[in-house]
C-alpha positions in Angstrom: 6.1 -17.0 1.6 8.8 -18.8 3.4 11.0 -16.7 6.3 14.2 -17.4 7.8 15.9 -15.6 10.0 18.9 -12.9 9.3 20.9 -11.0 11.8 18.3 -10.6 14.2 15.5 -9.5 11.9 13.3 -11.1 9.2 13.7 -11.4 5.0 11.3 -12.8 2.8 11.8 -14.9 0.4 9.2 -15.0 -2.8 9.0 -17.7 -5.5 12.6 -18.5 -4.6 14.0 -14.8 -4.6 15.1 -13.1 -2.2 14.2 -9.3 -1.3 15.6 -6.6 -0.3 14.9 -4.7 3.0 15.4 -1.3 3.4 17.7 -1.7 6.4 20.2 -3.2 4.0 20.3 -0.2 1.3 23.8 1.4 2.2 22.6 5.3 3.0 18.8 4.9 2.6 18.1 5.2 5.7 20.4 8.8 6.2 17.8 10.1 3.3 15.6 12.5 4.5 11.5 11.8 4.6 10.8 13.8 2.0 13.7 12.3 0.1 12.4 8.8 0.4 8.8 9.5 -0.3 10.9 10.8 -3.8 11.8 7.5 -3.8 9.1 5.7 -2.9 7.1 7.6 -5.5 9.9 6.6 -8.4 9.9 2.7 -7.3 6.1 3.2 -7.5 6.4 4.1 -11.2 8.7 1.3 -11.6 6.2 -1.2 -11.2 3.4 -2.0 -13.9 -0.2 -2.4 -13.5 -0.3 -5.7 -15.1 2.3 -7.2 -12.0 -0.2 -5.8 -8.8 -2.5 -8.9 -8.0 -5.4 -7.8 -6.6 -7.0 -10.5 -5.4 -10.7 -11.5 -6.2 -12.3 -10.5 -2.9 -11.2 -7.1 -3.1 -13.0 -6.7 -6.7 -15.6 -7.8 -5.3 -16.0 -5.4 -2.5 -15.3 -2.6 -5.3 -17.8 -3.9 -7.5 -20.2 -3.8 -4.4 -19.2 -0.5 -3.2 -19.3 1.2 -6.9 -23.2 -0.9 -7.3 -24.2 1.0 -3.7 -22.8 4.3 -4.8 -24.4 4.1 -7.9 -28.0 3.7 -6.2 -27.9 5.9 -3.8 -24.9 8.1 -4.9 -25.7 11.1 -1.6 -25.4 8.4 0.8 -21.7 8.1 0.7 -19.6 11.0 2.3 -16.2 12.3 0.1 -13.0 12.5 1.5 -13.5 16.3 3.1 -17.2 15.1 5.3 -15.5 11.4 6.2 -12.6 13.9 7.9 -14.5 16.1 9.4 -17.0 13.1 10.7 -13.8 11.8 12.4 -12.4 15.1 13.7 -15.8 15.3 15.7 -15.7 12.1 17.2 -12.6 12.3 19.2 
């Protein structure tokens, strides 16, 4: 990853190709939040799962968590339980 200064902000150069910053896309910042979310969803759907590189450490951690769940499925919290617990801690 190489960073170069560009008009007071940073752009990213990956594998020799310059990436586009959101602030560089005309009209993007004028979109409402729901419109930007729809755009993000469309962009995400354009990415093939084969293009997403998952580090081995993440795969190992997922395997570890799945194994723990299979050994003791009742000991983990579902999303609602986790959210309730977090709210109680506030």
